[in-house]
C-alpha atoms as a printed R data frame, in Angstrom:
    type eleno elety resid chain resno      x        y       z
1   ATOM     1    CA   UNK     A     1 39.294  -77.350 -36.942
2   ATOM     2    CA   UNK     A     2 35.798  -78.602 -38.296
3   ATOM     3    CA   UNK     A     3 32.932  -79.480 -35.442
4   ATOM     4    CA   UNK     A     4 32.689  -83.636 -35.983
5   ATOM     5    CA   UNK     A     5 29.258  -83.159 -34.470
6   ATOM     6    CA   UNK     A     6 28.206  -80.067 -36.991
7   ATOM     7    CA   UNK     A     7 29.568  -82.698 -40.256
8   ATOM     8    CA   UNK     A     8 27.067  -85.248 -39.180
9   ATOM     9    CA   UNK     A     9 24.495  -82.932 -38.682
10  ATOM    10    CA   UNK     A    10 24.081  -83.502 -34.811
11  ATOM    11    CA   UNK     A    11 25.745  -80.332 -33.282
12  ATOM    12    CA   UNK     A    12 22.776  -78.699 -31.158
13  ATOM    13    CA   UNK     A    13 25.029  -75.590 -30.908
14  ATOM    14    CA   UNK     A    14 25.250  -72.849 -33.046
15  ATOM    15    CA   UNK     A    15 28.737  -71.682 -34.744
16  ATOM    16    CA   UNK     A    16 28.960  -68.631 -32.099
17  ATOM    17    CA   UNK     A    17 28.458  -70.864 -29.098
18  ATOM    18    CA   UNK     A    18 30.418  -73.738 -30.545
19  ATOM    19    CA   UNK     A    19 34.251  -73.807 -29.542
20  ATOM    20    CA   UNK     A    20 34.855  -75.581 -33.159
21  ATOM    21    CA   UNK     A    21 33.795  -74.201 -36.818
22  ATOM    22    CA   UNK     A    22 30.565  -74.600 -38.805
23  ATOM    23    CA   UNK     A    23 32.358  -73.308 -41.766
24  ATOM    24    CA   UNK     A    24 33.474  -76.133 -44.133
25  ATOM    25    CA   UNK     A    25 36.535  -75.129 -46.071
26  ATOM    26    CA   UNK     A    26 38.976  -77.167 -48.206
27  ATOM    27    CA   UNK     A    27 41.484  -76.333 -45.040
28  ATOM    28    CA   UNK     A    28 39.567  -77.734 -42.101
29  ATOM    29    CA   UNK     A    29 37.649  -80.835 -43.990
30  ATOM    30    CA   UNK     A    30 38.874  -84.374 -44.603
31  ATOM    31    CA   UNK     A    31 39.088  -86.123 -47.731
32  ATOM    32    CA   UNK     A    32 36.061  -87.576 -49.158
33  ATOM    33    CA   UNK     A    33 37.335  -91.192 -48.618
34  ATOM    34    CA   UNK     A    34 34.502  -92.895 -51.084
35  ATOM    35    CA   UNK     A    35 35.990  -90.258 -53.793
36  ATOM    36    CA   UNK     A    36 39.811  -91.756 -52.832
37  ATOM    37    CA   UNK     A    37 38.151  -95.305 -53.565
38  ATOM    38    CA   UNK     A    38 36.328  -94.122 -57.041
39  ATOM    39    CA   UNK     A    39 33.158  -94.662 -55.205
40  ATOM    40    CA   UNK     A    40 31.294  -91.521 -54.059
41  ATOM    41    CA   UNK     A    41 28.254  -91.425 -55.679
42  ATOM    42    CA   UNK     A    42 26.731  -88.739 -53.491
43  ATOM    43    CA   UNK     A    43 26.060  -85.439 -55.487
44  ATOM    44    CA   UNK     A    44 26.120  -83.162 -52.376
45  ATOM    45    CA   UNK     A    45 28.799  -84.739 -50.671
46  ATOM    46    CA   UNK     A    46 30.460  -81.917 -48.460
47  ATOM    47    CA   UNK     A    47 33.845  -83.560 -48.514
48  ATOM    48    CA   UNK     A    48 36.440  -81.977 -51.005
49  ATOM    49    CA   UNK     A    49 36.802  -84.969 -53.481
50  ATOM    50    CA   UNK     A    50 40.757  -84.880 -54.146
51  ATOM    51    CA   UNK     A    51 43.281  -87.542 -55.732
52  ATOM    52    CA   UNK     A    52 45.989  -88.703 -53.345
53  ATOM    53    CA   UNK     A    53 48.185  -91.506 -54.108
54  ATOM    54    CA   UNK     A    54 47.172  -94.648 -51.938
55  ATOM    55    CA   UNK     A    55 51.040  -94.483 -50.695
56  ATOM    56    CA   UNK     A    56 50.736  -90.910 -49.366
57  ATOM    57    CA   UNK     A    57 50.952  -90.239 -45.797
58  ATOM    58    CA   UNK     A    58 48.657  -88.968 -43.402
59  ATOM    59    CA   UNK     A    59 49.055  -84.971 -43.317
60  ATOM    60    CA   UNK     A    60 50.502  -84.546 -39.879
61  ATOM    61    CA   UNK     A    61 49.211  -80.878 -39.646
62  ATOM    62    CA   UNK     A    62 45.759  -81.800 -40.617
63  ATOM    63    CA   UNK     A    63 45.497  -85.087 -38.216
64  ATOM    64    CA   UNK     A    64 46.776  -82.837 -34.950
65  ATOM    65    CA   UNK     A    65 45.752  -79.733 -36.084
66  ATOM    66    CA   UNK     A    66 42.634  -80.102 -37.638
67  ATOM    67    CA   UNK     A    67 43.485  -77.708 -40.259
68  ATOM    68    CA   UNK     A    68 45.979  -77.372 -43.112
69  ATOM    69    CA   UNK     A    69 47.284  -74.414 -44.972
70  ATOM    70    CA   UNK     A    70 47.574  -76.030 -48.667
71  ATOM    71    CA   UNK     A    71 44.084  -77.394 -48.254
72  ATOM    72    CA   UNK     A    72 43.809  -79.282 -51.892
73  ATOM    73    CA   UNK     A    73 47.065  -78.364 -52.720
74  ATOM    74    CA   UNK     A    74 48.199  -80.983 -49.945
75  ATOM    75    CA   UNK     A    75 49.292  -83.949 -51.686
76  ATOM    76    CA   UNK     A    76 49.091  -85.663 -48.497
77  ATOM    77    CA   UNK     A    77 45.841  -87.297 -46.764
78  ATOM    78    CA   UNK     A    78 43.642  -85.661 -44.826
79  ATOM    79    CA   UNK     A    79 42.095  -87.945 -42.579
80  ATOM    80    CA   UNK     A    80 41.759  -88.103 -38.578
81  ATOM    81    CA   UNK     A    81 43.971  -90.751 -37.520
82  ATOM    82    CA   UNK     A    82 47.433  -91.015 -35.901
83  ATOM    83    CA   UNK     A    83 49.962  -89.854 -38.617
84  ATOM    84    CA   UNK     A    84 53.049  -91.840 -35.980
85  ATOM    85    CA   UNK     A    85 50.708  -95.333 -36.146
86  ATOM    86    CA   UNK     A    86 50.005  -94.768 -39.834
87  ATOM    87    CA   UNK     A    87 53.363  -94.761 -40.668
88  ATOM    88    CA   UNK     A    88 55.134  -96.387 -38.305
89  ATOM    89    CA   UNK     A    89 52.403  -99.115 -36.693
90  ATOM    90    CA   UNK     A    90 53.663  -97.278 -33.246
91  ATOM    91    CA   UNK     A    91 52.408  -94.569 -31.153
92  ATOM    92    CA   UNK     A    92 54.429  -92.977 -28.425
93  ATOM    93    CA   UNK     A    93 51.919  -90.653 -27.140
94  ATOM    94    CA   UNK     A    94 50.165  -92.557 -24.513
95  ATOM    95    CA   UNK     A    95 47.368  -90.047 -24.177
96  ATOM    96    CA   UNK     A    96 46.581  -90.128 -28.008
97  ATOM    97    CA   UNK     A    97 42.891  -89.457 -29.088
98  ATOM    98    CA   UNK     A    98 43.233  -90.361 -32.526
99  ATOM    99    CA   UNK     A    99 42.349  -93.735 -33.976
100 ATOM   100    CA   UNK     A   100 45.464  -95.992 -34.273
101 ATOM   101    CA   UNK     A   101 44.938  -97.509 -37.707
102 ATOM   102    CA   UNK     A   102 47.610  -99.249 -40.157
103 ATOM   103    CA   UNK     A   103 48.296  -97.584 -43.063
104 ATOM   104    CA   UNK     A   104 47.673  -99.437 -46.330
105 ATOM   105    CA   UNK     A   105 50.125  -99.378 -49.354
106 ATOM   106    CA   UNK     A   106 49.991 -100.830 -52.677
107 ATOM   107    CA   UNK     A   107 53.101 -102.954 -51.660
108 ATOM   108    CA   UNK     A   108 50.577 -104.546 -49.463
109 ATOM   109    CA   UNK     A   109 47.975 -105.609 -52.206
110 ATOM   110    CA   UNK     A   110 50.596 -106.950 -54.487
111 ATOM   111    CA   UNK     A   111 52.307 -108.855 -51.564
């Protein structure tokens, strides 16, 4: 998994001293949320610009492990949120440390 502090340019450790990766790849970086909404204006954006359906599920492997072997070929959202909560609005893991964000779908916008 990529070091979240490194992504924010706030990690004081070197890659050799940090338990997490300091090497961004399409497999360990979350998708650019601004690009998903058609609003990324940052020419030096480090997040992958991938078109994923607004109705796509959260990639469980990426959310839980911080890595997806499919990388840019994955049709699910690479975001750091609880995939169970995003899908069902419930989380069975009392110790879940991921944000609980309800998944918005295009159906919600047309209701």
